[in-house]
C-alpha positions, -999 to +999 in steps of 0.1 A: -290-425+152-287-462+157-254-475+146-127-428+149-081-403+155-054-408+179-067-416+214-070-380+226-066-354+199-079-369+166-062-365+133-041-336+122-062-305+113-065-299+076-056-265+062-093-257+055-113-244+085-140-271+088-166-246+100-185-222+078-180-184+082-201-171+111-213-137+099-245-150+082-270-169+103-300-188+089-333-185+107-358-202+085-358-224+054-387-226+030-381-259+012-400-269-019-391-302-036-405-321-065-392-357-065-395-373-099-391-409-087-393-426-121-365-404-134-344-406-102-342-368-101-357-340-082-361-302-087-364-277-059-362-243-045-352-230-011-359-196+005-336-189+034-343-161+058-309-150+072-295-125+096-262-109+085-242-098+115-215-078+097-211-063+063-200-088+037-195-093+000-195-131+002-219-157+016-208-193+020-231-222+026-230-259+018-242-276-014-231-309-029-242-329-060-267-302-069-271-283-102-279-246-093-303-229-117-306-194-101-297-174-070-310-141-057-309-121-025-338-100-014-338-072+011-369-051+013-377-040-023-342-046-035-332-078-053-295-087-058-283-112-083-249-126-070-225-147-089-219-182-075-196-211-077-197-246-063-166-263-048-171-300-050-140-307-028-153-287+001-190-291-007-195-254-004-214-228-024-199-193-026-222-164-034-202-133-045-217-098-044-203-067-063-206-046-032-209-050+005-242-062+019-248-043+052-257-061+084-294-069+088-320-094+077-321-107+041-337-136+021-318-159-002-337-177-030-321-206-048-335-230-074-318-262-081-320-298-093-305-330-079-302-368-083-323-393-062-292-414-056-287-451-047-261-444-020-286-444+010-277-408+018-291-373+012-323-377-009-323-412-023-343-441-037-354-473-020-373-502-035-395-531-024-414-559-041-451-557-035-475-586-030-480-589-068-443-592-074-439-557-088-410-535-078-421-503-061-398-473-055-399-446-028-379-415-022-365-411+013-338-392+031-308-396+055-291-363+063-269-372+092-240-364+093-235-340+065-258-349+037-286-324+039-265-304+015-272-331-011-310-323-009-309-285-007-283-257-002-280-250+035-258-242+065-251-279+071-236-278+105-254-287+138-249-253+153-269-235+126-304-243+140-334-229+121-371-236+115-382-254+084-414-250+063-415-279+037-436-283+006-436-315-015-452-319-049-459-356-052-478-382-073-514-380-064-514-416-051-483-413-031-480-407+007-458-378+017-443-374+051-420-348+067-410-335+101-443-317+109-480-322+104-497-316+070-514-282+070-526-281+034-530-303+003-539-291-032-542-308-065-521-291-093-529-288-130-500-311-138-516-340-119-493-338-088-505-331-053-489-303-034-484-311+003-475-283+027-462-291+062-463-270+093-432-250+104-410-271+126-393-261+158-358-247+156-335-276+148-303-287+129-302-295+092-293-332+098-328-337+113-347-326+082-365-355+065-389-363+037-404-396+026-425-400-006-439-430-023-464-459-025-467-463+013-495-466+039-498-453+074-516-467+104-544-448+121-528-424+147-528-435+183-524-411+212-493-410+234-498-383+260-513-359+235-490-369+207-504-386+176-482-416+166-483-436+133-462-463+116-456-457+079-451-490+060-453-507+027-489-518+017-501-549+033-480-548+064-503-528+087-511-559+108-474-561+117-472-527+133-489-531+167-457-540+186-439-509+174-469-487+182-471-501+217-434-495+223-436-459+209-467-450+229-450-462+261-418-444+252-433-410+244-453-411+276-424-423+297-399-397+283-423-368+288-425-378+324-387-385+328-376-352+311-405-332+326-409-315+292-437-320+266-427-336+233-413-307+212-430-316+179-466-319+167-467-356+157-445-387+154-444-409+123-422-440+125-412-449+089-402-484+078-377-479+050-368-509+028-332-497+022-314-479+051-277-476+059-282-472+096-305-489+121-326-458+125-325-420+125-340-395+149-355-370+125-379-349+145-414-363+139-403-383+109-382-411+124-368-435+099-359-472+106-349-504+089-382-522+084-370-551+106-372-528+136-409-517+130-427-544+110-428-573+135-450-603+143-445-607+180-456-643+178-428-653+154-400-629+165-374-641+190-369-623+223-337-606+211-354-594+180-382-579+200-358-563+225-336-549+197-367-533+181-379-519+214-344-506+222-340-488+189-374-473+190-367-460+225-333-448+214-347-427+186-375-412+206-351-404+235-334-382+209-365-360+204-354-342+235-317-351+239-303-344+204-332-327+187-345-302+213-309-297+227-282-305+202-244-307+204-226-276+191-202-296+168-197-332+158-170-338+184-199-337+209-221-363+190-212-388+217-234-369+241-264-373+219-258-410+211-244-422+244-273-406+263-299-420+239-283-454+243-284-451+281-320-439+279-331-467+255-322-492+282-339-472+310-370-470+290-369-506+279-365-516+315-397-497+324-415-512+294-406-548+301-390-553+336-390-591+330-364-587+302-338-574+328-323-552+302-297-537+326-283-571+330-282-575+293-265-541+291-234-559+304-230-574+270-231-539+254-205-528+279-183-558+270-184-547+233-171-513+243-144-530+265-132-550+234-124-518+215-113-497+244-088-523+255-068-517+223-038-494+220-057-478+190-086-468+211-096-431+212-111-406+235-149-406+235-147-369+226-119-355+203-116-327+177-134-333+144-122-316+113-140-331+083-172-349+072-152-382+071-141-377+108-177-369+117-188-401+101-161-420+120-176-409+153-206-433+150-189-463+166-189-485+196-169-460+217-195-432+211-225-454+218-216-483+241-187-468+260-204-435+263-236-451+276-215-472+300-198-443+316-231-425+319-246-455+336-216-456+360-221-419+368-259-424+373-253-452+398-226-431+416-247-400+422-281-418+423-308-422+396-331-395+409-303-369+412-291-378+377-326-374+364-329-340+381-296-329+365-308-340+330-340-320+335-320-289+344-298-294+314-327-298+289-347-269+303-317-245+304-306-253+268-339-260+249-337-251+212-299-244+217-266-261+212-243-273+240-209-287+249-202-317+271-194-294+300-229-280+300-242-314+310-216-318+337-225-284+351-262-293+353-254-326+371-230-309+395-257-284+404-282-312+410-258-335+429-232-313+446-206-338+433-175-328+413-189-344+382-167-325+357-135-335+376-146-371+378-158-375+342-131-356+323-107-385+324-134-409+310-143-386+282-111-369+271-087-398+273-091-433+258-089-466+276-101-478+310-085-492+341-081-527+356-084-528+394-061-551+412-073-563+446-050-577+473-056-586+509-030-571+533-026-571+571-040-535+571-071-541+548-078-545+511-054-528+488-069-516+455-048-502+427-055-491+391-036-493+359-046-491+322-060-523+309-049-533+274-050-565+255-015-559+243+004-556+275+031-534+259+006-507+252-004-495+287+008-462+301+005-444+334-029-427+328-055-429+357-092-423+362-115-413+390-130-447+395-162-453+416-155-487+432-181-510+448-160-535+468-180-567+476-167-586+506-181-609+533-195-580+554-213-563+525-203-537+499-179-507+504-181-478+480-152-455+474-140-431+447-105-441+437-087-409+425-051-419+427-031-449+417-040-470+448-054-470+483-059-494+512-094-499+526-092-507+562-117-528+581-126-552+553-110-584+539-115-611+513-129-588+486-145-607+458-149-579+432-144-542+429-174-538+406-204-551+426-235-545+405-215-544+373-221-507+366-184-497+366-165-493+333-134-512+344-120-547+347-112-564+380-081-585+383-087-615+406-068-648+407-084-676+387-088-695+420-108-666+436-130-663+406-137-700+403-144-702+440-169-673+439-187-687+409-188-722+422-199-715+457-218-681+455-238-683+424-270-686+444-262-654+464-241-632+441-262-612+417-265-623+381-248-590+371-218-598+394-215-633+380-216-621+344-190-595+352-167-621+367-169-644+336-166-615+312-135-602+331-121-637+331-122-639+293-106-604+289-078-614+313-073-645+292-071-626+259-046-602+275-024-630+285-029-624+323-046-658+325-042-691+306-070-704+285-072-734+308-081-710+336-111-697+316-122-733+310-121-738+348-143-707+352-168-721+326-169-754+346-177-734+378-208-721+360-223-755+354-248-750+381-258-715+370-291-708+353-287-672+343-289-662+306-262-635+307-238-658+325-242-684+299-239-659+271-205-648+285-194-684+290-204-693+254-186-663+240-153-674+256-156-710+248-164-704+211-133-682+208-112-710+223-127-734+198-117-711+170-080-715+177-080-753+180-079-781+154-078-818+151-076-839+182-073-809+204-106-795+190-123-828+194-112-831+231-123-795+237-157-801+222-161-830+246-153-806+275-178-781+262-205-808+262-196-817+297-198-781+308-231-772+291-251-804+292-262-802+328-276-767+323-292-778+291-308-808+307-322-786+334-340-764+309-348-792+284-352-791+246-389-784+246-402-751+260-424-753+290-458-736+294-445-713+321-412-704+305-405-667+304-385-649+276-352-652+294-357-690+300-364-695+263-334-675+253-312-694+278-323-726+261-314-711+227-280-700+240-272-735+252-284-751+220-260-729+200-232-736+225-237-774+223-245-776+186-219-752+172-190-751+197-196-785+213-206-804+181-232-823+200-246-849+176-280-851+192-284-813+191-272-811+155-297-838+144-326-822+163-319-788+150-325-797+113-362-802+121-367-771+144-363-741+121-400-733+123-405-741+159-433-722+176-407-709+200-389-683+178-358-682+200-354-720+197-361-719+160-334-692+155-309-713+175-317-744+156-312-725+123-277-714+135-267-750+144-281-766+113-264-741+089-230-746+106-232-783+097-254-781+066-249-793+030-262-780-004-297-792+002-299-774+035-284-743+018-312-744-008-338-748+019-325-718+039-320-697+007-357-703-002-368-694+033-349-661+029-365-652-004-400-662+007-399-648+042-431-632+053-416-609+080-384-588+079-371-608+109-373-641+091-357-625+061-327-612+080-324-644+101-323-667+071-300-644+051-274-641+078-276-679+084-265-685+049-230-672+059-226-702+083-223-731+058-190-749+060-184-750+022-164-726+001-186-734-029-218-725-010-203-694+004-191-684-031-228-686-042-237-663-014-209-638-022-220-638-059-255-627-048-241-600-026-220-586-055-247-588-081-273-569-060-296-599-052-288-592-015-299-557-005-272-530-004-280-524+033-274-560+042-245-571+020-216-558+042-230-574+073-234-608+056-198-605+044-187-597+079-204-629+092-189-649+063-154-638+072-159-655+106-167-688+088-141-713+100-139-731+067-146-703+042-134-671+058-101-670+039-120-675+006-144-647+015-115-624+022-100-632-013-134-624-029-135-591-011-101-582-023-109-593-058-140-571-059-130-542-037-138-515-063-174-529-067-178-532-029-164-497-023-188-482-049-219-501-041-221-502-003-227-472+020-193-458+032-203-462+069-209-500+064-174-509+050-157-507+084-185-529+098-178-554+070-142-555+080-150-564+115-148-600+102-110-597+096-104-603+133-112-639+126-083-642+101-060-647+131-029-664+116+004-647+109-003-650+072-038-635+076-024-606+096+002-598+070-022-602+041-048-579+056-022-553+065-008-552+030-041-549+013-056-522+036-023-502+033-031-500-005-069-495+000-075-472+029-109-462+042-108-424+050-142-424+067-133-454+088-096-451+093-096-454+131-120-484+131-098-501+106-067-495+127-086-509+157-097-540+138-062-547+126-049-545+161-076-568+174-066-592+146-030-592+159-042-597+194-063-627+183-032-641+164-011-637+196-038-656+215-036-684+190+002-685+190+003-685+228-025-710+236-032-733+207-003-757+212-002-754+250-039-759+254-038-787+228-013-806+249-033-801+280-065-814+264-050-844+247 
């Protein structure tokens, strides 16, 4: 899935055992559902073949928000009618028998009814407006983490793998899709069409999926023997070629990389109008936000295309790593998601080498650093005791940090050895469940390296090190300590750190296992992280960093230059450097023409601008123009005929930097007329600049573009740009449309997050959120609320910190408790940066 708990051990264990009793094992589910879309209900039955391993008078499984009509248990010619009760608190169904049921096989039959909900989980409704302006409704599903129990009674834990035979009775005109291929279709006397699907492979309940409604599908294309389609709303078939091309490449590439055929019988990629996550790896029935599948490559920007390719690759990587082989319990979800994140980049790199996605991955690593540098970080893997805690696992530490440490390991033992270990792991554990140590064992067998010893520190403790480098008479001394943005929060934990020391004579690689060591025979080290694959910071002096960037940008790799700039900003936020030092680093990059370097420079400079006001801000904006103008002049405002994607995106990055952070009047004026530029990256950047400086007429123009957008990318781009306008009145209009449902439920929290970052209106947005908390908490998917609150980090005054703390103390988010704790700490860190630097830097600038 494309998307948190003390740092090591998680929350205290509740009294209830989170795991179901283990003496009844499901083997196959026969699921029959009748979705009544107009009534927002469904009826159904499930036949579950089970193996009873010891005599019992009680069977316990999961069920939630279902009305049970009947239950029976069959064994041979005997039928038993148990009593049953539903426990809404534990989401369990208890079947009670009058006498012991002996060990052996049995079949459980349950009939039930449920609600097609509007919460984007379980079996739910999603709507779209067709070309005639008529609202159409589909029924779709999202089972991960623990919502299959809302669609049918089941053993809703990842370890209880079984096969599934699904039947759907649907409107005769509706398309029906599930995990496997259709094997039979029959018209019924009641006018419905009965669609039967083939039996699936053995898999977990969270991968079960069904989609029904007025939809269309492309003709299947072949991907190494696997038929692939895109399912979409009518009239969008012409926008599916990019997704199909990516999917065909991915399925072919993954079958070769894993050395295992695709484990299903087909792949349908489903564009869902309303979807809480980015996408979901249901076997053979992969669901996505439509913005990730329905794409016009001629009008989408390079980041939009890359994001779509990455997510498609991520979900298809899961068909093996996650679906075929699955974690035993939710604490191991990082292994599924981190590996799929790692593999999405590897596959995208093979698909479009010119995108240089491993360089771009440095930005993902930086996102993980931001959270992992907090005292409130957590271990990648920790005990999970409840559905709320399972939901909290889907965060940056699971995805981006997990992928980063896997990339570090791959580079340490070698890509081919790593691949061989992955193949061994998948072949050994196919159709089974695993723990983290099973992967380490496979990689150790392939590499001969002590992988488990090296990786345990990265997985089972939170945080990461900073490497200090010092020249001594005996060589280069390297030492590690925990890096935290709050310097009072570090302790004496250590890691096994694969260092790549760049120096004048080349690169020296060493595994640092203790606090420090001295490397003899080398001197004048420039970084401990050559290539940028290590998940750690490097502490250099500002002078060394500036010298390296100013003199070596033509020879140092782009990844090294990006890492130096990114580390420099982290050292600034942590108070190890002054903000003036980072500005010097930015000046040293004036001659650089790498996209990722400028993205890192831009991120730091925009954060500095946020803490300044008045004359100090004006002086800083002048500095920004002086830093960025030479690079912008080299690339020019108009795209060249031979520009590649990265050049176009570099131009867009510089337009944003100059127009938003630098308040460059020429850029601001030009941007108002470039929304629809043929270069989509430039058009998107112009939209950002213009909306940061726009008035009511501009707001109405962008609002109309959002409502009349002819692609999902244009819709999202214009909607999110509405949060930029520097007017509390205009932002109030936007918040009104979020609260009244004009803005889709899936999008509202993310627009509010962006609006909280609005320099002029952020405090007003926070007040609106507080005033409407009950509405927001009820309407939006629970997993999206902590994402919305990411915006509180911009409320970085003492008053803002106190107000947020007081409100969230009274309005906790159980499913996002750790993320909220992290966000509040980052808000305090940002406030400390403002208090430390605003006056000092202001005096320097003016």
